[in-house]
C-alpha positions in Angstrom: -97.6 104.2 -55.8 -93.8 104.5 -56.4 -91.8 101.7 -54.8 -87.7 101.0 -53.8 -86.8 98.8 -57.0 -90.4 98.7 -58.3 -91.2 95.9 -55.8 -94.3 94.7 -54.8 -96.6 96.8 -53.2 -97.3 94.3 -50.5 -93.5 94.5 -49.9 -93.6 98.1 -50.2 -95.4 99.2 -46.7 -94.0 100.1 -43.3 -96.0 98.0 -41.8 -94.3 94.7 -43.9 -91.0 96.0 -44.6 -87.6 95.3 -42.4 -85.8 98.2 -43.8 -87.0 101.4 -43.9 -85.3 103.4 -47.2 -85.0 108.2 -46.5 -82.9 109.6 -49.4 -81.9 113.2 -48.6 -81.1 114.9 -52.5 -78.8 117.8 -50.5 -76.1 119.4 -52.5 -75.6 122.5 -50.3 -72.1 122.8 -49.4 -70.3 120.5 -51.8 -66.6 122.3 -53.2 -65.7 120.9 -56.3 -67.7 117.9 -57.9 -71.7 118.9 -57.9 -74.8 117.4 -58.9 -75.2 115.3 -55.6 -78.4 116.4 -55.4 -79.7 114.2 -58.2 -77.4 110.9 -56.5 -81.0 109.9 -55.2 -83.2 110.2 -58.0 -80.1 108.3 -60.5 -79.9 105.3 -57.7 -83.6 104.7 -57.4 -83.8 104.1 -61.2 -80.8 101.9 -61.3 -82.4 99.7 -58.8 -85.3 99.0 -60.9 -83.4 98.1 -63.2 -81.6 95.4 -61.1 -82.7 91.4 -61.3 -83.1 91.2 -57.6 -82.0 87.8 -56.7 -78.9 87.6 -55.1 -76.4 85.7 -56.0 -73.8 85.4 -53.4 -76.5 85.1 -50.9 -78.8 82.6 -52.7 -81.4 85.1 -52.0 -84.3 88.2 -52.4 -83.8 90.7 -50.0 -86.7 92.7 -51.4 -89.0 89.3 -49.9 -88.1 90.9 -46.4 -89.5 94.2 -47.4 -87.6 97.9 -48.3 -90.0 101.1 -47.1 -90.2 104.3 -49.2 -90.2 106.7 -46.1 -90.3 109.7 -47.9 -87.6 112.5 -48.4 -85.6 114.8 -46.5 -86.2 118.7 -48.9 -84.9 120.8 -46.1 -81.6 123.4 -48.2 -82.4 126.5 -46.3 -79.1 126.0 -44.5 -76.6 123.3 -43.8 -77.8 123.1 -40.2 -81.5 123.4 -41.0 -80.8 120.0 -43.1 -79.1 118.5 -40.4 -81.8 119.3 -38.3 -84.1 118.1 -40.8 -82.3 114.8 -40.9 -81.9 114.3 -37.3 -85.8 114.6 -36.8 -86.4 112.4 -39.8 -83.8 109.2 -38.3 -85.0 110.2 -34.9 -89.2 109.7 -35.7 -88.2 106.5 -37.8 -86.4 104.5 -35.0 -89.1 104.6 -33.6 -89.7 101.3 -35.5 -88.0 98.9 -33.5 -86.7 95.9 -35.1 -86.3 97.6 -38.7 -83.3 98.9 -40.2 -82.5 102.4 -41.0 -80.6 103.2 -44.1 -80.3 106.5 -45.7 -79.4 107.6 -49.3 -77.5 110.9 -50.3 -77.1 113.8 -51.2 -73.4 114.8 -49.9 -71.5 114.0 -47.1 -73.2 116.1 -44.5 -76.5 114.2 -44.4 -74.9 111.6 -42.3 -74.4 114.2 -39.5 -78.2 114.1 -38.7 -78.9 111.0 -39.1 -75.6 109.5 -36.7 -76.6 111.7 -34.0 -79.9 110.2 -33.9 -78.7 106.5 -34.0 -76.3 107.5 -31.9 -79.0 108.5 -29.2 -80.6 105.3 -29.3 -77.5 103.1 -29.5 -75.1 102.8 -26.8 -72.1 101.7 -27.4 -72.1 102.3 -31.4 -69.2 101.9 -33.7 -69.5 104.5 -36.6 -67.6 102.7 -39.5 -66.6 105.3 -42.7 -65.2 104.0 -45.9 -64.2 107.0 -47.5 -61.3 108.9 -49.4 -61.9 111.7 -47.3 -61.3 111.9 -43.5 -63.9 114.6 -42.8 -63.1 115.6 -40.0 -63.0 118.9 -39.5 -64.4 121.0 -37.1 -65.8 123.5 -39.3 -65.1 124.4 -42.6 -66.4 127.4 -45.0 -68.5 129.0 -41.6 -70.4 125.7 -40.8 -69.8 122.5 -38.9 -72.7 120.7 -41.3 -70.4 121.0 -44.2 -69.7 117.9 -45.9 -66.0 118.7 -44.7 -66.9 118.0 -41.6 -69.4 114.6 -41.9 -67.9 112.4 -39.3 -66.1 115.3 -36.3 -69.1 114.8 -34.1 -69.0 111.1 -34.2 -65.5 110.4 -33.3 -66.6 112.5 -30.6 -68.8 110.7 -29.3 -68.5 107.5 -30.9 -65.9 104.9 -31.8 -65.0 105.8 -35.2 -63.0 103.9 -38.0 -61.9 105.1 -41.2 -61.3 103.4 -44.1 -59.9 104.1 -47.5 -58.8 107.3 -46.3 -56.4 108.6 -48.7 -56.9 112.5 -49.2 -56.6 114.7 -46.3 -55.9 118.3 -44.9 -53.0 119.2 -42.2 -55.7 120.2 -39.6 -57.6 116.9 -38.8 -54.3 115.2 -38.3 -54.9 115.9 -34.7 -57.8 114.8 -35.2 -57.4 111.2 -36.1 -59.0 108.3 -34.2 -56.0 106.7 -33.1 -55.5 103.5 -34.5 -58.6 103.5 -36.5 -57.6 104.9 -39.5 -56.8 102.1 -42.4 -55.4 104.2 -45.3 -55.7 103.5 -48.6 -51.8 103.0 -49.4 -51.9 100.5 -46.1 -54.6 98.6 -47.3 -53.1 97.9 -51.0 -50.0 96.4 -49.2 -51.7 94.5 -46.6 -53.5 91.2 -47.3 -55.3 91.0 -43.9 -56.4 94.5 -43.9 -60.5 93.0 -43.6 -59.6 91.1 -40.5 -57.7 94.2 -39.4 -60.7 97.0 -39.7 -63.2 93.6 -37.9 -60.5 94.0 -34.9 -61.4 97.6 -34.9 -65.5 97.5 -34.9 -67.7 96.2 -32.6 -71.6 96.3 -31.3 -73.7 98.4 -32.8 -72.7 99.3 -36.0 -73.9 102.5 -38.2 -72.3 101.9 -41.2 -71.3 105.5 -43.7 -70.4 105.0 -47.3 -69.5 107.8 -49.2 -68.9 106.4 -52.9 -65.5 108.1 -53.2 -64.5 105.3 -51.3 -64.1 103.3 -54.5 -61.7 103.8 -57.0 -62.8 106.0 -59.6 -62.6 102.9 -62.4 -65.2 102.0 -60.5 -66.8 104.4 -59.4 -66.2 107.8 -61.3 -69.7 109.8 -60.6 -68.6 111.3 -57.4 -67.6 114.8 -56.2 -64.2 114.3 -55.5 -62.4 111.0 -57.5 -59.7 110.2 -55.5 -57.4 107.9 -57.2 -56.2 104.9 -55.5 -59.3 103.4 -53.9 -61.5 100.3 -52.7 -61.7 97.6 -55.4 -65.5 95.7 -55.2 -65.0 92.3 -53.7 -62.9 93.3 -51.0 -65.2 95.9 -50.0 -68.2 93.2 -50.1 -66.0 90.6 -48.1 -65.6 93.1 -45.3 -68.9 94.1 -45.7 -70.0 90.6 -45.2 -68.1 89.8 -42.4 -69.5 93.7 -40.5 -73.1 92.4 -41.0 -71.8 89.2 -39.7 -70.0 90.3 -36.4 -71.7 93.2 -35.3 -75.4 94.4 -35.1 -75.6 97.0 -38.1 -78.5 99.1 -36.9 -78.2 101.7 -39.5 -76.7 102.6 -42.6 -76.4 105.2 -45.1 -74.6 105.5 -49.2 -73.7 109.0 -50.0 -72.2 111.7 -52.8 -73.9 109.6 -55.7 -73.1 112.6 -58.4 -74.9 112.9 -61.4 -72.9 113.2 -64.8 -72.2 112.0 -68.6 -71.2 109.0 -67.2 -73.1 108.9 -64.4 -74.5 104.8 -65.3 -71.8 103.2 -64.2 -71.7 104.8 -60.6 -75.2 104.3 -59.8 -75.4 101.0 -60.5 -72.5 100.4 -58.3 -74.5 102.6 -55.7 -77.4 100.3 -56.1 -76.3 96.9 -56.3 -73.6 97.7 -53.5 -77.4 98.9 -50.9 -79.2 95.5 -52.4 -76.0 93.2 -51.2 -76.0 95.3 -48.0 -79.3 94.2 -47.8 -78.8 90.1 -48.3 -75.7 90.9 -45.6 -78.5 92.3 -43.1 -80.9 89.6 -43.4 -79.1 86.5 -43.5 -77.3 87.5 -40.2 -80.2 89.0 -38.5 -82.8 86.5 -39.9 -85.0 86.7 -36.5 
């Protein structure tokens, strides 16, 4: 039996796990760097090579259990993939008291999972860490394109965007007013973490495109934009979000295969595990 991070099977069953992990190896609409379909495999491999004691929180998050809930492999069309992710997420959300997590794949995989989570949890805030706004109503003939990843979320929920440094002019009209934290503003604002926290409340879905990070930290992603987020300030934000709010789900996307994939894959693995640590210390009920 393959388990997340090679953890013991007794920590990997649905019954004994507080966390559910779905993988979506999809890369059907990305427009420049290809290889995000290999992201889940790279992430799981890196996770098996982590040491599982988290120094900061002095915990071993895997002891709370992580259930590998399967792979969504539908790739016949962007719309079919979105519907498959939606159905899988909805099915797993029937397991109350467990955290839903997803690893992509390109960012379009988040559309279906956010839709399902939004149907279950009222007053949802979607916290997006990303280099790109992803607010196009449709792109290349599809509303399930990676460039449209949070358009629907912005229409239905409280969208907060962090790390943005690239967008198209057509997206300006869709920007969530007062809830976009551009990277160039973050760079000159020592209080940016607290400013973000003021906009995030209630039930929270966190979606992290790895290109939110500066490419010096995470180069192996589809469109590595200069001027991105740094490691420790990002962890500070995430920890405070878990402390303040009820995080009900999160995803990490856009890890891309490349000759230099290992550092980015390990960052993704550590980021996921850190978020589990924060979840468990603030949701130990």
